[in-house]
C-alpha positions in Angstrom: 98.7 108.4 100.6 99.7 104.9 101.1 103.2 103.8 100.4 104.5 100.3 100.0 107.9 98.8 100.4 108.9 97.9 96.9 111.7 95.6 97.9 113.9 94.5 95.1 111.6 95.6 92.2 108.4 97.2 91.2 105.3 96.1 93.1 102.3 95.6 91.0 98.6 96.2 92.1 95.5 94.9 90.4 92.5 97.0 89.6 90.7 95.7 92.6 93.6 96.5 94.9 93.8 100.1 93.5 90.1 100.7 93.8 90.1 99.6 97.5 93.2 101.7 98.2 91.9 104.8 96.5 88.3 104.2 97.7 86.7 104.5 94.2 84.8 102.4 91.8 86.4 99.8 89.5 85.1 101.7 86.4 87.0 104.9 87.5 90.3 103.0 87.7 89.8 101.2 84.4 88.8 104.5 82.7 92.0 106.1 84.0 94.0 103.2 82.6 92.3 103.3 79.2 92.6 107.1 79.0 96.3 106.9 79.6 96.2 108.7 83.0 97.4 105.6 84.8 100.0 103.4 83.1 99.2 99.7 83.2 100.2 96.3 81.9 97.7 93.6 81.1 98.6 90.0 81.6 95.8 87.8 80.4 92.5 89.3 81.6 94.1 91.1 84.6 95.4 94.7 84.5 98.3 95.7 86.7 99.8 99.1 87.6 103.0 99.8 89.5 102.7 101.2 93.0 104.8 104.2 92.0 102.5 105.0 89.0 99.4 104.7 91.3 100.9 107.1 93.8 101.8 109.6 91.0 98.3 109.3 89.6 96.8 110.0 93.0 99.0 113.1 93.5 98.0 114.5 90.1 94.3 113.8 90.8 94.4 115.5 94.2 96.4 118.4 93.0 93.9 119.2 90.2 91.8 122.3 90.9 88.1 121.7 90.8 86.6 122.9 87.6 83.7 125.3 87.8 80.5 124.1 86.2 77.9 126.4 84.6 74.8 126.7 86.6 71.4 127.1 85.0 69.2 129.7 86.7 65.5 129.9 85.9 64.5 133.2 84.4 62.0 133.9 87.1 64.8 133.7 89.7 67.3 136.0 88.0 66.2 139.0 90.2 67.5 137.2 93.3 71.0 136.7 91.9 
């Protein structure tokens, strides 16, 4: 996890900076913002999130246990399960 010196106040990151730091797509970051997972502030056309909020979001994402997905097994292969 990357930490930044916030200095005298909150440091703000753009969507592009967040996606590069987290190594994910822009759509994923924007979806997290719109879903309420990542608090943000929009100034004009640009969305900003605080570094502390990005770090908290990253910790929640990485702590989440993977969810099991149902797997379809063809009826002819059931004897091998």
